N, C-alpha and C positions, 0 to 999 in steps of 0.2 A: 578382505583388510579393516581392522579395529580403528575406528578415527579416532584422532586425536584430541583428549581429555577438552573440559570445557575448565575455563581458568576465571573468575569474577571478574565482571564488567566494570568499571570505575565509571564515577558518573564523568561525562566527555564535556559537558558545556554547561551553563546556570541554569537550562533548560531541564535538564535533568536534575536539577534538587529542585526545582519549581516544579513539575510531575511530582516527584517525591511526595510535594508537602498537600499538593490538591488531590489527586488519587486517592484519596480514604474517602472528599465525599461523591467521588466520580463513581465508587464502589458501591456506594452506600443508596446515591439514588437511584445505578442499575438495578440492585437490591429491590428498593423498594417498586418498583416497575414491575421488574419479573412480580414481586410479590403478588401485585394489585392483578398484573395481569390474568394469574392464576388464579387467584379468588376475589373478584371483584365486591364484592360482597360487605370488604370488611371495612373499605374507607370510602366515603366519599369522593368526587373527585375535585369539589373544592379543596379539600384541606390536603387530597394528594397534595394538588397545584401549593397548597403552604409551604409541604415540606421541601418540594424540588424547589420551590423559588429559596425557600432558605440554603437549600444545598447546593445552588448554582449561586447567590449572592456569595457565599462564602468563600469561592474558588475563584472568585476575579481577583486577578492583578493589572496587569495594562486593558485599558481600555479604546477601542477608536474611537474620538467624538466625531460628532457631527463635519466637524470644519476640514476632518481626515489625519487632522492629530492627534496624538498619542497620550491620555492620562492615565495617571500610575493610580490607582486604589488600594494599591498593599499598605500603605501606610491607616487608611480612614477604615476598610475593613477587617485589620489583622482580629483586633479584638473580637471579631462577630463570630470568628471560624470557633475562638476557644467557646463561644453561644453556642454553636451547633456541633461540636464531638459529640454530648451527650446523643444525641439524634444517630450519629455515628455510629456508636457503639452502639446502641439497641436496633439500627439496623441488620449492621454486622455482627450480629451475634450468631454463637455457634449453636447451628440446629433453624438458621431461621431467624428470620425480622421478628421481635420481639413487638409484636404488632399493638399490645396496649402499651406499651411504655412511647412508642410512636406516636398512636393518636393522643395521649395523651398531653404529648409537646404541644402541638399547635396550636394551641392558644400564647401562648407565651413567645415560641416563638417570631407564628404572625407578626405581634407587639414589639419584638426584638428587628425581626427584619425591616419593618416600617420604619424606625428608627433608624437605622443603617443605610436605609435606604435614601433617606433624605444628608444623612451628613457624606455620603458619596457625592450625591448631588452637591453639596455643599463645601466639596474641597473641590471638585472639578471648578470652581469658581466660572461658572456661566458657559463651561464646555460643555455640559451635558446636561441634557434634557429628564426629568424624569422618567417619561418615555423610552427614549435612546438607552437607560440602563436596563428597563423594562424586557427590552427586545434581545439588551445582551444576555441576559437572565434566561426570560421563558422560549429562544427560538435555537435549535442546535441546527449545525450546519450536517448533513449527510459526509462521510469523507469513504469512500472505497476504495480499498487496497487491495489488489491481487499479486499470485503470488507466482512463482515460474514453474516450468515442468513439461514440456511441448506439448504434446496433447490431451494432457490432462487438465488443462488449460479450459476447454471448448465444454467446460460445464457452467464456465461463468458464464454464458450468456443466455442461459436458463436465472439465473440470479438477477443479470441486467436485467431481462425480463420481467420478472417477477416483482422487482421495485421497482419497473416502471407501470406496472397492473396494480399498485398501490400508492402511484401518484407520489413515490421520491424521489426528486434529482439529484445525485448527486452535486457540492460543490467544489470539492475536488477530488482528483482520484490517483492516483500510486499504485505503481507495481513494477514487477521484475521480470525480464526474458518474454519468455511466452505473454503470461498476462501483461505484460505492456504492450504486447501487440495486438492485444485484444481490447485493453481499454483504447488506444489509441483511436479507436472504430467506436467507443463510447463516446469518446470526448467531441466527437467530431458536430454534434449538435447536442441542447441540451438537454433532448429526450430521445429517449433511443428508440432506434427506427430499427429492430433486425434486416428488415430489407438490403441494409449497406454493406454488411457482412456476406449475407445468400450473393449480392452481386457479386462482392471480390471473389468469393468463392465459386463461382460458376464459370470459372475462368483460369483459376488456379489447380496447377499439377503439381508433383514433388518437381517434373523437371524445369517449367519456368521457378520453380523458387532455389533450388541448386542448381549445382552444378562442379561436376568433379574436373576444376583445375586448378592447374600451378598459376597462382601470379605472384604481383608482388604483392609486398605485405608494408603499409608506412603507419597507423594508427592501431592496428587489430591483429590478434596474434593468426599463423599460418593454420590451417587445419587441412583435415580434410576436404571437406564439404565448402566448398563457396558459396554464401547466403547472397542470392540476390533481390534483396528485397523489394527495391524499388522497381523492378521490370514486373514484378508480381502482381504491388497494391500502390505503384505511385499514382495510378490514374483515377483510384480514388482517392486520395489524400492530397488533392490541390484547393488554393483557393479560390475566391471568386475572378484573381487574376491570373489564375492560370499557374501559376507557382506551388513549389510545393509548401505546404504546411507549414510553420514553424510553431513551436512549442506553445509561444506568448500569441498563435493566433486560432487556437483551438477555444472553442464553444465553453467548454471543461477546460481549466487547469492539467494539467498531466504531471507529474515527478515521477522518473523511468531511474531506476537504479542502474548502477552499473559502475566495474569494480575495474579499480586503474592500478597496473602494476607496474613497482617501480625496479628502474633499474637494481640488476643482481637478484632478484625475488624468483627468476626462475630457476629450477635447480636442474634444468637440462635444458637444451639448447633449442633453441623458437623451430629450428627444421623437425625437431625431434619428433611436435604434435602437428606437424603438418604429412607426416606418415603415418601417426597413432592408426589410424582404420586401414594401412594398405593390407591385399591378402597379402600378398605375394603367392607364395606357390600354394601358398593353403588354397584348399574348396570353401566355397560358401555354405559348409554344413555348421549343422548345430552346436558341435565341438567349438570351429572356428570363431563361428562369431562369439559364442560364449564366449572364450580366448580375450578378443578385442573387448568385448564392455568389461572383463574386469583390465583390458589396460586400462582404457577410460577411467575407471574407477580408480586405478592405483595411481593415475597422472593427474584427476582431478585431488585424491589423497595429500598430496604431496602438494600440489597450489595450495592446500588449504592450512598444512601445518605452517608454510609460509605468512598465513593470514596477518600475522603483525606487520609486512612488510606492504601489505595492498594498501589503496584510500580507496572509503566507500565513494563514489561519487554520485550526484543524486542532480541530473539535469528535468531543469523547468523550477528547482525550486527557488531560485532565487536570479535577479532581475539579469546575470552575465551570460545566464544559459536559456533566458525565454527568448533568443533570436533562434540556437539548434534546431536545425533540419530534424522535423519530429521523426520521419522515418528513420532517421540516421541513431537518431535516439535511441531506439525501438529494436534496430538493427545491431549496436553496439551491444544491448541486453540482453542478446541473445544467444551471443556470441560464446556457445559453450568451448573450451579449449580442447584441441584435438580432434572435436570433431565439427563445430562452423564458423566457418573466418567470416567475420564482416569488415568493412573499409570504405576508406574514400578516397577513393583513384581514379574518381574521374574529376575533370576540370570542372572545378568552383571554387573561385578562390574565397569566398567570404566563408564556405565553412572548412578550407585549409586557415585561413585566419582565425577562427573560433577553435579548432581542434587543439593547434599549434596554443594557443594562448593556456588552454583546459590544460592539458600536458603539461604546462610549464607552472602554474598556478598549484598542480597537485605533486608535483615531484614524479612523473609517472611515463614511459615511453608506451603502453600499447594498453587499449582497453579490451576487455571481455566481460562474457555473461554478468548480470549485478548479482545472480546467486550462488556466486562465491563467498559473497560478503554480504546479502542482505537477500531472502530469497522471500523474505514477506516485509517489503519494507514500512510498518507499520510507525516506527518511532519516526523515518523521516517525513510519513504524512501529519505525523501531529505537532511535530516540529515546526513546519512549516506553516500550519496554523496559527501555533502560536507565536510566529515570526510576524503574523499579522498580512500573511497573504490572502489572505480572503477574504480579508475584513472581522468577522465576530472570529472571537478564540473560543467561542463555544461549540464544540464541535462531538459529534460520534461518528467513530472510527472505527467500522465494518470490515472486517478483516478475512480474505478468500484464501485457501489455498487449496491442493490437489494433489503435491507432493510429498507430503506426511508418510511415511514408512508404511509398508504395507505387506505383510509376508505373499500376500496375496502376487506380488508382482518381484519374484524374488530377483530377477535379473536387476532391477531398477533398487534392490534394500538396499545396498551400500550409499550410491550417493543419495537417495533418499535421509540417509541416516545425516550427511555430513551437511545436505542444507539443514534440517531441523536441528542445529548447531545454534545457527545464525538467526531462525526464526524463534528460539526462544526469546532471546532478548528483546524480543520485539514482542512478544506478548501482552505486555503490560500495557503498551500504549493503546492495546487493539479491546474496545468496549465491550465487543464483540466477535467472538473467534469460531468462521463454520471450518472445517478441516473436511471436504468432499470425497465419499469411499468408492463410489459405485465412477469412475470416471475409465476414458479411455486412455490404452497405452502412450508412454509418453514418446513415441514413435510417431503415433497416430496425426504429424503433424496437418496432412492432407486427407480428410477424413469422406468419407462416402458421407452422402447424402444420408441416408439409413444413418450410419454412425453420426454422423453430427446431430441427428433428429432426437437420436439416446441418449448423449450426452445432453443434448439443454433438457430432456423431458428428467431424467435424472436430477440433473440441478437444481432444477423446479423443487422436485418431489423434496432434497435434502432440506434445501433451505426455505422452503412452506412453514417447519414448523414455529420457526425463529421469527416471522413476520408480525405478530401479534408485538411481542416485545419488541422488535427494529421500529415499527412504526410510533408506537407508542411515546415511546424516546424521542424521538427523529418530531414527533407532534409537536406542535407551541402548543403550551398552557396557558390559562390565563395568569396577568398579574396581580399583584396583593391590591385588595379595593383600596 
């Protein structure tokens, strides 16, 4: 089945316009750092810091003051952006950075940056000390985004371990489907502890995670497999008081992408999806299984055509959803239509109130896999930062995915193509994007220990060449003297 054509995506809110304004400065800084990492001798560390200071000062709009309020420095710093544009052009030159031109700009840009730093501090009228402005300019928060795709996501554990090895601690996490499940384990502690996942997997099996049961549905879409995520991993995701963790209680903030389906958006009756994987009279031979995969692809493709009638929902991105049960959030995000059904049918009045309010706010009647609308929520992560959720607005977004189209996975190629469409809209918001190629099959939701070891090793190996660049981008640099 051929995926529906992509249509141009217009700006969705003022933050998109802000992104377009500052994107050249962010891309120029990345080009500078890549060039320094590849050939360190061409620029001194002091001059690199001076150029990065200018580029980061130029992108500042609103900034969080020490008193907790917001200060708008856009009017004071707008003229400085024009001073820095020649540097942007030099660093983004065709064929690579014009090193001679960039080096020659250091003295003048340093002088101008000092002057505009003083102007910005004065514009804040005593609410912003020079040191606070320097921290916003010189320190980047690491934001980690992980895409969905079932078993392919296990490679992300290798990335978690590698980031920990480099001493890089994320300030914000954002994920979809299986990516959000693994990020939930990452979010439990400020520092990564691989034993958390090992302990959870030790008692995990397909039967503890999924059941072929026909049950009621209240907030999710019926499907062949009922996901019992709470029974499988709930014991590992409780707070000190013994209650299930909410998104707002996690050590590292987590944003979870979920798709909201509006009334009338389903091309078929909900019952169709519940029986999509029924074998009926078909024996479980390869031909029958291939046919089922084809049916799933067709069903998801029909839904994707209706994407204008879906709502992108980001649980944890605002104060209203901080109280959302963390397991419920990633459960709904993992509910692939026709395949996996997740729901809240337990006696939990608090969650029923939250879910009722959420459905009413977004005018939807069912919640399903976030991958239908956002399989790599880099834009949502970047927007969350720009709205002040973690204090600083200076962030480095590292996006990891494993579900990009691969000819080596012919059964999944169609679904991978569908997911790739919404990944495209996110790419401009990721400062670095790594698409893992050596991944487990999407169906390996519960891998063996050997399969898991292989996935972690492969994830480390694929991300390792990127780490000098990632580490240098996130490492604080010296402010202007």
